[in-house]
VEXLO-642855 format. One line per 4 residues: number of its first residue (from 1); their letters; for each residue x negated, y negated, z of C-alpha. Coordinates in pm, whole numbers. Layout:
NUM	a	X/Y/Z | ...
***
This chain:
1	mtts	-14832/-10531/3643 | -15193/-10545/3531 | -15234/-10524/3155 | -15552/-10510/2954
5	qsds	-15569/-10550/2578 | -15858/-10441/2360 | -16036/-10716/2168 | -16061/-10492/1862
9	apag	-15685/-10438/1829 | -15464/-10665/1622 | -15305/-10912/1865 | -14956/-10867/1715
13	aaaa	-14953/-10488/1755 | -15080/-10506/2112 | -14829/-10775/2207 | -14545/-10568/2057
17	svrv	-14663/-10262/2251 | -14669/-10460/2577 | -14313/-10579/2508 | -14202/-10218/2450
21	ledq	-14348/-10116/2786 | -14195/-10410/2974 | -13854/-10364/2811 | -13858/-9990/2873
25	vaai	-13932/-10036/3245 | -13653/-10295/3264 | -13413/-10037/3113 | -13524/-9777/3369
29	nahd	-13465/-10018/3657 | -13128/-10119/3512 | -13037/-9745/3495 | -12937/-9807/3135
33	varf	-12967/-9488/2930 | -12824/-9657/2619 | -13098/-9922/2639 | -13377/-9674/2725
37	apfy	-13332/-9412/2452 | -13372/-9643/2148 | -13737/-9705/2243 | -13804/-9359/2096
41	sdda	-13804/-9267/1729 | -13555/-9009/1604 | -13842/-8762/1569 | -14038/-8855/1884
45	vvrd	-14236/-8584/2060 | -14263/-8613/2440 | -14481/-8380/2642 | -14380/-8363/3008
49	pqya	-14536/-8133/3270 | -14191/-8020/3381 | -14122/-7852/3048 | -14306/-7570/2870
53	dplr	-14205/-7713/2532 | -14204/-8080/2430 | -13888/-8285/2416 | -13821/-8344/2048
57	graa	-13624/-8641/1922 | -13448/-8940/2070 | -13143/-8736/2172 | -13359/-8500/2383
61	vend	-13528/-8796/2554 | -13188/-8953/2618 | -13052/-8631/2771 | -13361/-8595/2990
65	fsaf	-13342/-8952/3119 | -12967/-8928/3174 | -13010/-8609/3379 | -13290/-8766/3586
69	laaf	-13075/-9072/3658 | -12788/-8847/3762 | -13023/-8683/4013 | -13182/-9012/4127
73	pdlr	-12921/-9286/4074 | -13128/-9544/4264 | -13443/-9480/4060 | -13699/-9763/4056
77	aevt	-14011/-9787/3841 | -14310/-10015/3879 | -14602/-10028/3638 | -14919/-10072/3840
81	csvv	-15169/-10074/3555 | -15158/-10060/3177 | -15400/-10071/2890 | -15289/-10155/2539
85	tgst	-15500/-10100/2229 | -15305/-10179/1916 | -15027/-9924/1893 | -15139/-9719/2195
89	vaae	-15015/-9784/2547 | -15160/-9613/2853 | -15000/-9690/3187 | -14978/-9590/3551
93	mtla	-14644/-9621/3719 | -14484/-9551/4055 | -14133/-9404/4055 | -13911/-9381/4360
97	gthr	-13555/-9267/4423 | -13318/-9066/4639 | -13197/-8723/4529 | -12820/-8779/4531
101	gplt	-12708/-8577/4229 | -12781/-8238/4074 | -13141/-8209/3957 | -13184/-8005/3641
105	lpsg	-13509/-7810/3637 | -13622/-7549/3383 | -13550/-7288/3652 | -13194/-7412/3709
109	evpp	-12994/-7680/3883 | -13082/-7800/4233 | -12802/-7953/4444 | -12868/-8294/4602
113	tgrs	-13100/-8285/4904 | -13052/-8648/5008 | -13430/-8678/5031 | -13636/-8957/4881
117	vrfe	-13927/-8914/4644 | -14207/-9148/4554 | -14467/-9042/4301 | -14719/-9175/4059
121	msff	-14725/-9088/3695 | -14935/-9183/3398 | -14839/-9176/3035 | -14980/-9243/2693
125	drid	-14753/-9371/2417 | -14818/-9415/2048 | -14596/-9686/1898 | -14512/-9692/1525
129	dqgl	-14482/-9994/1295 | -14115/-10035/1390 | -14205/-10062/1759 | -14073/-9714/1844
133	ivne	-14245/-9451/2056 | -14336/-9157/1832 | -14553/-8964/2073 | -14565/-8967/2452
137	rryy	-14767/-8764/2700 | -14660/-8782/3064 | -14875/-8679/3359 | -14747/-8635/3715
141	dvln	-14756/-8385/3998 | -14440/-8173/3973 | -14530/-7974/4287 | -14558/-8296/4488
145	qleq	-14203/-8392/4383 | -14071/-8050/4485 | -14250/-8073/4820 | -14095/-8415/4888
149	lgln	-13754/-8264/4813 | -13823/-7967/5043 | -13798/-7722/4752 | -14134/-7548/4754
153	g	-14056/-7269/4991
***
């Protein structure tokens, strides 16, 4: 993982934000929902291109991650680049997994296809003074995922 820290940011805040990112990716790769969800504040707001409305709160983030792991039980994440400025983390990541469980989409549930997906995503997190994510914006190509799963017609 390549990480850059801004010289103008307090070193302690940036270091804590880097730890949050590293620990969060470790939880993803361990497929540990109980370890992943507490990185978010109780009132976190997460904007994800898959959903018309933001996910609101830790419980919503936990449900979303749990459902994604059920669909891709072998999910792997790798951060390829990150930039940390104080309490803000921006990162690029590659995610890969095999669709072996039901995939919940806003349009309904998709049965397992057995196909693999590999896609890049970027996200921006704002971390509060307690080291919790309070705001996250995710960016990835939903259509590309559907195409890899053979679901786009």
